[in-house]
N, CA, C and O atoms as a MOPAC input file, in Angstrom:
PM7 MOZYME 1SCF
protein

 N    108.53400 1   134.43800 1   206.26700 1
 C    108.71900 1   135.59600 1   205.40700 1
 C    109.67100 1   136.58600 1   206.06600 1
 O    109.51000 1   136.92700 1   207.23800 1
 N    110.64300 1   137.03400 1   205.32300 1
 C    111.60700 1   138.01000 1   205.84600 1
 C    110.97200 1   139.38900 1   205.90600 1
 O    110.35200 1   139.85600 1   204.95000 1
 N    111.14100 1   140.01100 1   207.03000 1
 C    110.61900 1   141.36300 1   207.20200 1
 C    111.59600 1   142.34600 1   206.57400 1
 O    112.81100 1   142.17800 1   206.67900 1
 N    111.06600 1   143.36300 1   205.92900 1
 C    111.90100 1   144.37500 1   205.29400 1
 C    112.55500 1   145.24500 1   206.36400 1
 O    111.87700 1   145.74500 1   207.26200 1
 N    113.86100 1   145.42200 1   206.26800 1
 C    114.57800 1   146.22900 1   207.24000 1
 C    114.33000 1   147.71500 1   207.03300 1
 O    113.86300 1   148.14800 1   205.98000 1
 N    114.65600 1   148.48100 1   208.06400 1
 C    114.49900 1   149.92900 1   207.98600 1
 C    115.79500 1   150.56900 1   208.48200 1
 O    116.11700 1   150.50900 1   209.66800 1
 N    116.51700 1   151.17000 1   207.57000 1
 C    117.78600 1   151.79400 1   207.92300 1
 C    117.52900 1   153.07200 1   208.73000 1
 O    116.79800 1   153.95200 1   208.27600 1
 N    118.12700 1   153.17700 1   209.92500 1
 C    117.89400 1   154.37500 1   210.73700 1
 C    118.49500 1   155.64700 1   210.12900 1
 O    118.02200 1   156.74700 1   210.41500 1
 N    119.52600 1   155.51000 1   209.29900 1
 C    120.11900 1   156.69300 1   208.66800 1
 C    119.28700 1   157.13400 1   207.47000 1
 O    119.00700 1   158.32200 1   207.31200 1
 N    118.88900 1   156.17600 1   206.62000 1
 C    118.04500 1   156.51900 1   205.46000 1
 C    116.74500 1   157.18000 1   205.89100 1
 O    116.22700 1   158.05700 1   205.19900 1
 N    116.21900 1   156.75700 1   207.03500 1
 C    114.93100 1   157.25200 1   207.49900 1
 C    115.04100 1   158.41600 1   208.47800 1
 O    114.02900 1   158.86200 1   209.01900 1
 N    116.25200 1   158.91300 1   208.71200 1
 C    116.44000 1   160.10100 1   209.53200 1
 C    116.29100 1   159.90100 1   211.02500 1
 O    116.14900 1   160.88100 1   211.75600 1
 N    116.32000 1   158.65200 1   211.51100 1
 C    116.19700 1   158.39400 1   212.94900 1
 C    117.52500 1   158.57400 1   213.66600 1
 O    117.56600 1   158.77400 1   214.88000 1
 N    118.61300 1   158.50000 1   212.90300 1
 C    119.93900 1   158.50500 1   213.49800 1
 C    120.91800 1   159.12300 1   212.50200 1
 O    120.70200 1   159.06400 1   211.29100 1
 N    121.97200 1   159.70300 1   213.00700 1
 C    123.06200 1   160.15300 1   212.14200 1
 C    124.37200 1   159.75800 1   212.81500 1
 O    124.46600 1   159.71800 1   214.04100 1
 N    125.36900 1   159.47000 1   212.00800 1
 C    126.67600 1   159.14100 1   212.55300 1
 C    127.73300 1   159.94400 1   211.80600 1
 O    127.54800 1   160.30700 1   210.64500 1
 N    128.82700 1   160.21300 1   212.47600 1
 C    129.96300 1   160.89800 1   211.86200 1
 C    131.22000 1   160.10800 1   212.21400 1
 O    131.93300 1   160.45700 1   213.15400 1
 N    131.49100 1   159.04300 1   211.45900 1
 C    132.68400 1   158.24100 1   211.75200 1
 C    133.95600 1   159.03100 1   211.47500 1
 O    133.96200 1   159.98800 1   210.70000 1
 N    135.02200 1   158.61000 1   212.12200 1
 C    136.32900 1   159.23800 1   211.90100 1
 C    136.95500 1   158.70300 1   210.62500 1
 O    136.85700 1   157.51300 1   210.32300 1
 N    137.58600 1   159.57600 1   209.89400 1
 C    138.27300 1   159.20900 1   208.66100 1
 C    139.47900 1   158.32500 1   208.99100 1
 O    140.27000 1   158.66600 1   209.87100 1
 N    139.62700 1   157.19300 1   208.29400 1
 C    140.78100 1   156.33300 1   208.55900 1
 C    142.11100 1   156.95100 1   208.10200 1
 O    143.17400 1   156.50600 1   208.53500 1
 N    142.06400 1   157.96700 1   207.23700 1
 C    143.29700 1   158.60100 1   206.73900 1
 C    143.75700 1   159.78200 1   207.58600 1
 O    144.93100 1   159.87500 1   207.94500 1
 N    142.82100 1   160.69200 1   207.90700 1
 C    143.23700 1   161.92500 1   208.59200 1
 C    142.54700 1   162.14300 1   209.93800 1
 O    142.83000 1   163.12900 1   210.61800 1
 N    141.65200 1   161.24500 1   210.33200 1
 C    140.89800 1   161.31400 1   211.59200 1
 C    139.86400 1   162.43500 1   211.62700 1
 O    139.30800 1   162.72000 1   212.68700 1
 N    139.59600 1   163.07800 1   210.49000 1
 C    138.53400 1   164.08000 1   210.42100 1
 C    137.16100 1   163.42200 1   210.49400 1
 O    137.05800 1   162.19800 1   210.42300 1
 N    136.12800 1   164.20700 1   210.63200 1
 C    134.75900 1   163.68700 1   210.67400 1
 C    134.24500 1   163.46500 1   209.25800 1
 O    134.25600 1   164.37800 1   208.43200 1
 N    133.79700 1   162.24500 1   208.98600 1
 C    133.27800 1   161.91600 1   207.65900 1
 C    131.79900 1   162.28800 1   207.57000 1
 O    131.09300 1   162.30000 1   208.57900 1
 N    131.33700 1   162.59000 1   206.35800 1
 C    129.94000 1   162.96700 1   206.11900 1
 C    129.24800 1   161.88900 1   205.30300 1
 O    129.83600 1   161.30300 1   204.39300 1
 N    127.99200 1   161.63700 1   205.64100 1
 C    127.19200 1   160.64400 1   204.92700 1
 C    126.80600 1   161.18100 1   203.54800 1
 O    126.25400 1   162.27500 1   203.43100 1
 N    127.10300 1   160.40000 1   202.50500 1
 C    126.70200 1   160.76900 1   201.14100 1
 C    125.51800 1   159.95500 1   200.65600 1
 O    125.10600 1   160.10100 1   199.50600 1
 N    124.96000 1   159.10100 1   201.50300 1
 C    123.79100 1   158.30600 1   201.13200 1
 C    124.13100 1   156.85100 1   200.84900 1
 O    125.27000 1   156.41200 1   201.01100 1
 N    123.10900 1   156.11900 1   200.42300 1
 C    123.28400 1   154.69700 1   200.12100 1
 C    124.25700 1   154.52700 1   198.96700 1
 O    124.16800 1   155.23100 1   197.96100 1
 N    125.16600 1   153.60900 1   199.11100 1
 C    126.15600 1   153.39900 1   198.05700 1
 C    125.49400 1   152.98000 1   196.75000 1
 O    125.93200 1   153.40000 1   195.67900 1
 N    124.45900 1   152.16900 1   196.81600 1
 C    123.79200 1   151.67000 1   195.60500 1
 C    123.20900 1   152.80200 1   194.76300 1
 O    123.03100 1   152.63800 1   193.55600 1
 N    122.91300 1   153.93300 1   195.37100 1
 C    122.35700 1   155.06400 1   194.62000 1
 C    123.34900 1   155.65500 1   193.62200 1
 O    122.95300 1   156.40400 1   192.72800 1
 N    124.61700 1   155.33100 1   193.76300 1
 C    125.65900 1   155.87300 1   192.89200 1
 C    125.99000 1   154.96500 1   191.71300 1
 O    126.81600 1   155.33100 1   190.87700 1
 N    125.36800 1   153.79100 1   191.62200 1
 C    125.72600 1   152.83400 1   190.56600 1
 C    125.40200 1   153.34900 1   189.16700 1
 O    126.25200 1   153.29600 1   188.27900 1
 N    124.20000 1   153.84000 1   188.96300 1
 C    123.81600 1   154.38800 1   187.65600 1
 C    122.61600 1   155.30800 1   187.83600 1
 O    122.16700 1   155.52400 1   188.96200 1
 N    122.09600 1   155.84600 1   186.75100 1
 C    120.99800 1   156.81900 1   186.82600 1
 C    119.72000 1   156.25100 1   187.42500 1
 O    118.94400 1   156.99100 1   188.03100 1
 N    119.48700 1   154.94700 1   187.26800 1
 C    118.23000 1   154.35200 1   187.70100 1
 C    118.31700 1   153.63600 1   189.04600 1
 O    117.28200 1   153.29700 1   189.62000 1
 N    119.50800 1   153.40100 1   189.55900 1
 C    119.64000 1   152.63300 1   190.79900 1
 C    118.90800 1   153.24400 1   192.00100 1
 O    118.42900 1   152.47900 1   192.83800 1
 N    118.78900 1   154.57800 1   192.14200 1
 C    118.02700 1   155.09600 1   193.27900 1
 C    116.54600 1   154.71200 1   193.25000 1
 O    115.86100 1   154.78700 1   194.27000 1
 N    116.05700 1   154.30300 1   192.08200 1
 C    114.63500 1   153.97600 1   191.94000 1
 C    114.36700 1   152.47900 1   192.00500 1
 O    113.21300 1   152.05500 1   191.93500 1
 N    115.41200 1   151.67500 1   192.13900 1
 C    115.26300 1   150.22200 1   192.21500 1
 C    114.89700 1   149.82300 1   193.64200 1
 O    115.23900 1   150.53500 1   194.58700 1
 N    114.20400 1   148.68900 1   193.81200 1
 C    113.89700 1   148.21100 1   195.16900 1
 C    115.19000 1   147.97800 1   195.96400 1
 O    116.13900 1   147.37600 1   195.46200 1
 N    115.20900 1   148.45500 1   197.18800 1
 C    116.41800 1   148.39500 1   198.01300 1
 C    116.88900 1   146.96400 1   198.21500 1
 O    118.07500 1   146.67700 1   198.05200 1
 N    115.97400 1   146.05500 1   198.57100 1
 C    116.38300 1   144.67400 1   198.81000 1
 C    116.90900 1   144.01200 1   197.54200 1
 O    117.79900 1   143.16500 1   197.62200 1
 N    116.39100 1   144.36900 1   196.39400 1
 C    116.90500 1   143.82600 1   195.13300 1
 C    118.33800 1   144.30900 1   194.89700 1
 O    119.19200 1   143.53300 1   194.46800 1
 N    118.59700 1   145.56500 1   195.17200 1
 C    119.94600 1   146.10200 1   194.99300 1
 C    120.94100 1   145.41900 1   195.93600 1
 O    122.10700 1   145.23700 1   195.58500 1
 N    120.48100 1   145.04400 1   197.12500 1
 C    121.36400 1   144.36400 1   198.07400 1
 C    121.80300 1   142.99900 1   197.56600 1
 O    122.86500 1   142.50800 1   197.95000 1
 N    121.00800 1   142.38600 1   196.71800 1
 C    121.37900 1   141.08600 1   196.16300 1
 C    122.42800 1   141.21900 1   195.06600 1
 O    123.04700 1   140.22800 1   194.67800 1
 N    122.63200 1   142.43200 1   194.56500 1
 C    123.52800 1   142.66000 1   193.42800 1
 C    124.66400 1   143.64200 1   193.72000 1
 O    125.41600 1   143.99100 1   192.81000 1
 N    124.80500 1   144.09200 1   194.96200 1
 C    125.74000 1   145.18900 1   195.24100 1
 C    127.17200 1   144.77700 1   195.57100 1
 O    128.02800 1   145.63600 1   195.78000 1
 N    127.44000 1   143.48100 1   195.61800 1
 C    128.80300 1   143.03500 1   195.89300 1
 C    129.12400 1   142.81700 1   197.36300 1
 O    130.22600 1   142.38100 1   197.69300 1
 N    128.18800 1   143.11100 1   198.24500 1
 C    128.36300 1   142.82900 1   199.67200 1
 C    127.58600 1   141.55100 1   199.95800 1
 O    126.35600 1   141.58100 1   199.98600 1
 N    128.26800 1   140.42900 1   200.17200 1
 C    127.59600 1   139.13400 1   200.21700 1
 C    126.61400 1   138.94200 1   201.36800 1
 O    125.74500 1   138.07400 1   201.28400 1
 N    126.72500 1   139.72000 1   202.43300 1
 C    125.86300 1   139.46700 1   203.59100 1
 C    124.89400 1   140.59100 1   203.92400 1
 O    124.11700 1   140.44600 1   204.86800 1
 N    124.89900 1   141.71000 1   203.19400 1
 C    124.07400 1   142.85300 1   203.61500 1
 C    122.58000 1   142.54700 1   203.60400 1
 O    121.85100 1   143.03400 1   204.46900 1
 N    122.11000 1   141.75500 1   202.64700 1
 C    120.68500 1   141.40900 1   202.61600 1
 C    120.34000 1   140.49600 1   203.78700 1
 O    119.40900 1   140.77700 1   204.54200 1
 N    121.08400 1   139.40900 1   203.94000 1
 C    120.79700 1   138.42200 1   204.98900 1
 C    121.00000 1   138.99300 1   206.39000 1
 O    120.27400 1   138.62800 1   207.31500 1
 N    121.97300 1   139.88100 1   206.55700 1
 C    122.28900 1   140.43400 1   207.87600 1
 C    121.51200 1   141.71200 1   208.19300 1
 O    121.62300 1   142.24000 1   209.30000 1
 N    120.73400 1   142.21100 1   207.24500 1
 C    119.97000 1   143.43500 1   207.47800 1
 C    120.86600 1   144.65200 1   207.63500 1
 O    120.77200 1   145.37600 1   208.62600 1
 N    121.74100 1   144.87600 1   206.65000 1
 C    122.66000 1   146.00700 1   206.69200 1
 C    122.45800 1   146.88600 1   205.46200 1
 O    122.12900 1   146.39700 1   204.38100 1
 N    122.65900 1   148.17600 1   205.63900 1
 C    122.49400 1   149.13500 1   204.54800 1
 C    123.84300 1   149.80700 1   204.28200 1
 O    124.32700 1   150.55700 1   205.13000 1
 N    124.46200 1   149.55500 1   203.11700 1
 C    125.75800 1   150.15800 1   202.80600 1
 C    125.63600 1   151.66300 1   202.51200 1
 O    124.94500 1   152.06700 1   201.57600 1
 N    126.30600 1   152.46600 1   203.31000 1
 C    126.30300 1   153.92100 1   203.13000 1
 C    127.69900 1   154.40800 1   202.79100 1
 O    128.68900 1   153.94900 1   203.36100 1
 N    127.76500 1   155.34100 1   201.85700 1
 C    129.03000 1   155.94700 1   201.44900 1
 C    129.28100 1   157.18600 1   202.30500 1
 O    128.43900 1   158.08200 1   202.37900 1
 N    130.42900 1   157.22600 1   202.94200 1
 C    130.84200 1   158.38700 1   203.72600 1
 C    132.08500 1   158.98400 1   203.09000 1
 O    132.94600 1   158.26400 1   202.58400 1
 N    132.16900 1   160.30400 1   203.11900 1
 C    133.30800 1   161.00500 1   202.51800 1
 C    133.87600 1   162.00400 1   203.52000 1
 O    133.14000 1   162.64100 1   204.27300 1
 N    135.17700 1   162.12400 1   203.51300 1
 C    135.85500 1   163.07100 1   204.39900 1
 C    136.03000 1   164.40100 1   203.66900 1
 O    136.65400 1   164.43700 1   202.60800 1
 N    135.49300 1   165.49600 1   204.21500 1
 C    135.65900 1   166.79700 1   203.56500 1
 C    137.08900 1   167.34300 1   203.69100 1
 O    137.47800 1   168.24300 1   202.94600 1
 N    137.86200 1   166.80200 1   204.62700 1
 C    139.24300 1   167.27900 1   204.82000 1
 C    140.20000 1   166.73100 1   203.77100 1
 O    140.93100 1   167.48900 1   203.13500 1
 N    140.19300 1   165.40000 1   203.58900 1
 C    141.18600 1   164.79500 1   202.69200 1
 C    140.57100 1   164.17500 1   201.43800 1
 O    141.29500 1   163.77300 1   200.52800 1
 N    139.23400 1   164.09500 1   201.38500 1
 C    138.56500 1   163.58800 1   200.19100 1
 C    138.42600 1   162.08300 1   200.10800 1
 O    137.86900 1   161.57500 1   199.13400 1
 N    138.91500 1   161.35000 1   201.10200 1
 C    138.78600 1   159.89200 1   201.03800 1
 C    137.34200 1   159.48700 1   201.31700 1
 O    136.59800 1   160.20700 1   201.98200 1
 N    136.96400 1   158.33000 1   200.80200 1
 C    135.60900 1   157.83000 1   201.03100 1
 C    135.67800 1   156.38400 1   201.49000 1
 O    136.63500 1   155.66500 1   201.20400 1
 N    134.64200 1   155.97600 1   202.20700 1
 C    134.57800 1   154.62100 1   202.75000 1
 C    133.11700 1   154.23000 1   202.90500 1
 O    132.26700 1   155.06200 1   203.22500 1
 N    132.83800 1   152.94700 1   202.67200 1
 C    131.49000 1   152.41800 1   202.85900 1
 C    131.38700 1   151.83100 1   204.25700 1
 O    132.24500 1   151.05700 1   204.68300 1
 N    130.32900 1   152.20600 1   204.96700 1
 C    130.01900 1   151.63300 1   206.26900 1
 C    128.70100 1   150.88400 1   206.14700 1
 O    127.75400 1   151.38100 1   205.53800 1
 N    128.64000 1   149.68500 1   206.72800 1
 C    127.40700 1   148.89600 1   206.72600 1
 C    126.62800 1   149.25100 1   207.98400 1
 O    127.08600 1   149.00200 1   209.09900 1
 N    125.44900 1   149.83400 1   207.79600 1
 C    124.61200 1   150.30600 1   208.89800 1
 C    123.57000 1   149.24200 1   209.21500 1
 O    122.85600 1   148.78700 1   208.32100 1
 N    123.47700 1   148.84300 1   210.47400 1
 C    122.51800 1   147.82100 1   210.89400 1
 C    121.10700 1   148.38000 1   210.84100 1
 O    120.82000 1   149.44700 1   211.38400 1
 N    120.22300 1   147.62900 1   210.16900 1
 C    118.81800 1   148.05300 1   210.05200 1
 C    118.04100 1   147.62700 1   211.27700 1
 O    116.84200 1   147.89000 1   211.37000 1

């Protein structure tokens, strides 16, 4: 049986501020990318969303896709966070 992963960012154990690939500014975490799909996606089971989110390995590899946005230039990027 696969154990359910626990994202350290979703659960507040860790925070990261990656550098923006466009302007090198500090990017801010906007939360799980799947939460932005539609009105009901934040209420869906996380592992179920991983099977449908377009990232072929996030479920099997225990990764949580997070959307980060740069407040300087407005660019956004998804980072896969290891659970």
